[in-house]
C-alpha positions in Angstrom: 128.5 114.2 109.6 125.7 112.5 111.5 124.1 109.8 109.4 121.3 109.0 111.8 118.2 111.1 111.4 116.4 111.4 114.7 112.8 112.8 114.8 110.9 114.3 117.7 107.8 112.4 118.6 105.4 115.2 117.7 106.9 115.8 114.2 107.2 112.2 113.2 103.6 111.2 114.0 102.2 112.4 110.8 105.0 111.1 108.7 104.8 107.6 110.1 101.2 107.2 108.9 102.3 107.6 105.2 103.6 104.3 103.8 105.2 106.1 100.8 107.7 107.6 103.2 109.5 104.3 103.5 112.4 103.5 101.1 113.9 100.1 100.3 117.3 101.6 101.0 116.8 102.7 104.5 115.8 101.4 107.9 113.3 102.9 110.3 113.8 102.3 114.0 111.4 102.8 116.9 113.7 103.1 119.9 113.1 103.1 123.7 116.7 103.9 124.1 118.0 107.5 123.9 119.4 108.5 120.4 122.8 109.4 121.8 123.3 105.8 123.0 122.6 104.1 119.7 123.8 106.9 117.3 127.4 105.6 117.1 126.0 102.2 116.1 123.8 103.5 113.3 126.6 105.7 112.0 128.9 102.7 111.8 126.2 100.7 110.0 125.6 103.5 107.5 129.3 103.9 106.9 129.7 100.2 106.2 126.6 99.7 104.1 125.6 103.1 102.7 122.1 102.5 104.2 120.7 105.4 106.2 118.9 104.8 109.5 116.0 106.9 110.7 115.5 106.7 114.5 112.3 107.7 116.3 112.9 107.9 120.1 109.8 107.0 122.0 110.1 107.0 125.8 106.6 105.3 126.1 103.7 104.1 124.0 105.5 102.1 121.3 102.9 99.3 121.5 100.0 101.8 121.2 101.6 103.5 118.3 102.3 100.4 116.4 98.8 99.2 116.9 97.4 102.5 115.7 99.6 102.5 112.6 98.9 98.8 111.9 100.0 97.8 108.3 100.7 101.5 107.5 103.6 101.6 110.0 107.0 102.5 108.6 108.7 100.8 111.6 111.2 98.2 110.6 113.0 97.5 113.8 112.1 98.0 117.5 114.8 98.5 120.0 114.1 98.4 123.8 116.0 98.8 127.1 114.7 95.7 128.9 113.4 92.2 128.2 109.9 93.0 129.7 109.3 95.5 126.9 110.6 93.1 124.3 108.2 90.4 125.6 105.3 92.8 125.7 105.8 93.8 122.0 105.9 90.1 121.0 102.8 89.3 123.1 101.0 92.2 121.4 101.6 90.4 118.0 103.7 93.4 116.7 106.8 91.5 115.7 107.8 88.7 113.3 110.3 85.9 113.7 113.8 86.0 112.1 115.5 82.7 111.3 119.0 83.8 110.8 122.4 82.0 111.1 124.3 85.2 112.0 122.0 86.1 114.8 121.9 82.5 116.1 125.7 82.4 116.1 126.3 85.7 117.8 123.5 85.7 120.4 123.4 82.9 122.9 120.0 81.1 123.3 119.5 82.4 126.8 119.4 86.0 125.4 116.9 85.5 122.6 113.3 84.5 122.3 112.9 80.8 121.8 110.7 81.6 118.8 113.3 84.1 117.4 110.9 87.1 117.8 113.4 89.1 119.8 117.2 89.2 120.3 119.3 90.6 123.1 122.1 93.0 122.3 123.7 94.0 125.6 123.2 92.9 129.2 123.5 94.4 132.6 123.4 92.7 136.0 120.9 93.6 138.7 123.3 94.0 141.6 123.7 95.3 145.1 125.6 98.5 145.7 127.1 98.2 149.2 128.6 100.9 151.4 132.4 100.5 151.6 132.3 101.8 155.2 129.3 100.0 156.7 129.0 96.7 154.8 131.6 94.0 155.2 132.8 91.9 152.2 130.7 88.8 151.9 127.9 90.2 154.0 125.4 89.9 151.2 125.7 87.0 148.7 122.2 86.1 147.5 119.0 87.9 146.6 117.3 85.8 149.3 119.6 87.6 151.8 117.9 90.9 151.2 114.9 89.8 153.2 117.1 89.0 156.2 116.1 91.1 159.3 119.8 92.1 159.7 119.1 94.6 156.9 116.2 96.3 158.7 116.3 100.0 157.9 119.3 99.6 155.6 118.0 99.1 152.1 117.2 101.6 149.4 115.5 100.8 146.1 113.5 102.4 143.3 109.8 101.8 142.8 108.5 98.3 143.2 106.5 98.7 139.9 109.4 99.8 137.8 110.3 97.3 135.0 113.8 96.7 136.4 112.4 95.8 139.8 109.6 93.7 138.4 112.2 91.8 136.3 114.0 90.8 139.5 110.8 89.9 141.2 109.7 87.8 138.2 113.0 86.0 138.2 112.6 85.4 142.0 109.2 83.9 141.2 110.7 81.7 138.5 113.2 80.2 141.0 111.2 80.2 144.2 107.5 80.1 143.5 104.7 82.4 144.7 104.6 81.7 148.4 108.3 82.2 148.9 108.3 85.3 146.7 105.4 86.9 148.7 107.4 86.3 151.9 110.5 87.7 150.3 108.8 90.9 149.2 107.4 91.4 152.6 110.9 90.9 154.1 112.6 93.3 151.7 109.8 95.9 152.4 110.4 95.6 156.1 114.1 96.3 155.6 113.7 99.5 153.6 115.3 102.6 154.9 112.9 104.9 153.1 109.9 104.7 150.7 111.0 103.5 147.3 111.9 106.5 145.1 114.2 107.8 142.4 116.3 106.0 139.9 119.3 103.7 140.5 121.8 106.5 140.8 119.6 108.1 143.5 120.0 104.9 145.6 123.8 105.2 145.5 123.5 108.8 146.4 121.4 107.8 149.4 124.2 105.3 150.5 126.8 108.1 150.2 124.5 110.4 152.3 124.2 107.7 155.0 120.4 107.1 154.4 121.0 103.4 153.8 123.8 100.8 153.5 122.9 98.8 150.5 120.8 99.4 147.3 119.6 97.4 144.4 120.6 98.7 140.9 121.9 98.0 137.5 125.7 97.7 136.9 125.8 100.3 134.1 124.9 103.1 136.4 128.2 102.7 138.1 129.9 103.7 134.8 127.6 106.6 134.4 128.3 107.9 137.9 132.1 107.4 137.6 132.0 109.4 134.3 130.1 112.3 135.9 132.3 114.6 138.1 129.3 115.5 140.3 128.4 111.9 140.9 131.8 110.2 141.1 131.9 110.7 144.9 128.7 108.7 145.2 130.2 105.8 143.1 133.4 105.8 145.1 131.5 105.3 148.3 130.2 101.8 147.3 131.3 98.4 146.2 129.6 96.4 143.4 128.3 93.1 144.7 126.9 90.4 142.4 124.3 88.4 144.4 122.9 85.1 143.0 119.8 83.2 143.4 120.4 80.2 145.7 121.6 77.4 143.5 121.8 79.6 140.4 123.4 82.8 139.1 123.0 86.6 139.0 119.9 88.2 137.5 120.5 90.0 134.2 118.4 92.2 132.0 119.0 93.0 128.3 118.6 95.7 125.7 117.4 94.1 122.5 115.7 94.3 119.2 112.8 92.8 117.3 111.7 93.0 113.6 108.4 94.9 113.3 105.5 92.8 112.0 104.9 95.0 109.0 108.5 96.1 108.3 108.4 97.7 104.9 112.2 97.4 104.6 112.6 93.9 105.9 115.7 92.9 104.1 117.7 96.0 105.1 116.3 95.8 108.6 117.7 92.2 108.9 121.0 93.6 107.6 121.0 96.1 110.5 120.1 93.3 112.9 123.0 91.2 111.7 125.3 94.2 112.1 124.0 95.0 115.6 124.8 91.4 116.6 128.3 91.5 115.2 131.4 91.7 117.4 132.2 95.2 116.0 128.8 96.6 117.0 128.6 94.7 120.2 131.8 96.4 121.4 130.6 99.8 120.4 127.2 99.4 122.0 128.3 97.9 125.2 131.1 100.4 125.8 128.8 103.3 125.0 126.6 102.5 128.0 128.9 100.5 130.3 127.1 97.2 129.6 128.2 93.7 128.9 128.2 92.4 125.2 125.9 89.6 124.6 128.3 87.8 122.3 130.7 85.5 124.2 133.4 86.5 121.7 133.5 90.1 122.7 135.1 91.4 125.9 133.5 94.1 128.1 135.0 97.5 128.5 138.0 97.7 130.9 136.0 99.7 133.4 133.1 97.2 133.4 135.5 94.3 133.8 137.0 96.1 136.8 133.8 95.6 138.7 134.3 91.8 138.8 133.0 88.7 137.2 129.8 86.8 137.7 127.8 83.9 136.4 124.5 84.9 134.8 121.3 83.2 135.8 120.7 80.5 133.3 116.9 80.8 133.0 115.7 82.0 129.6 114.5 85.6 129.9 111.3 84.8 128.0 110.3 82.4 130.8 111.0 85.1 133.4 109.0 87.6 131.3 106.0 85.2 131.7 105.9 86.0 135.4 106.0 89.8 135.2 102.2 90.2 135.6 102.3 88.0 138.6 105.2 90.0 139.9 103.3 93.2 139.6 100.3 91.7 141.3 102.4 90.6 144.3 104.1 94.0 144.6 100.8 95.8 144.6 99.3 93.4 147.1 102.2 94.1 149.4 101.8 97.8 148.9 105.6 97.8 148.4 105.7 101.5 147.5 103.4 102.5 150.3 
């Protein structure tokens, strides 16, 4: 029996404005991530503790909703799909810090907020998909390489204003500064095979169709494509390449969680946070979406390990998040999507 109660946005709105709806023996989660991806985790938590979890899936507008609800909000835990949204919720003063030995032990410092306002749960690398037929092994090794004129007319990517793209640009800024980043953006734009469009899987499809030779995307989309009979052919046409920043590692992004500022069920919410950071939950969550567990004690799924190993960029993601507004400004000034 499904122990996670998922509400449609329209029907939950009224209920979320009623504080009495919260119970000390439940946890209410506002999630950017689709219910089917986190449901196995919540089921496992409820089975282990007897505490039910209510999940409201919100594709957009979590910050606006939490602000509108203010102290009346039933939200205990916020779960997001990338560090930029985690940072945005923290900066909006909608979270509270959690000093917790379990979380500190299971989640490395590079994948949590220095002030303990948010914690990563799974990671994915922002990599290059390269045509098996048209790109030689070792032809692209760094993110800096993507601005090389040898790639002119050969690169596909999604919108320059998408959070995943801005995360990479913000990381580039962190390492290389504004002047070099501006030049890099112009170089990458000059190398595009087409106007930025579609999601990460659409970029791989474009490689398969011969529209471009390399594309920028997240690792987990490889697993999604290989698991889809209609898309497996796309995935089979590319290699996964882990570029690095010169002198550093591969850019990663995280899914994560934060304790809501006015969590009515704080104690049970922290129990859920501890569970989500545990090796058991890490394994379930990472395998469910073809991602890498944050905990160093948990191995990735066999399929994910098969794509190869990499060294993550060592810069704390909160530092990278501090550059995301600058990244957006540079992308807009370059008219990257134009």
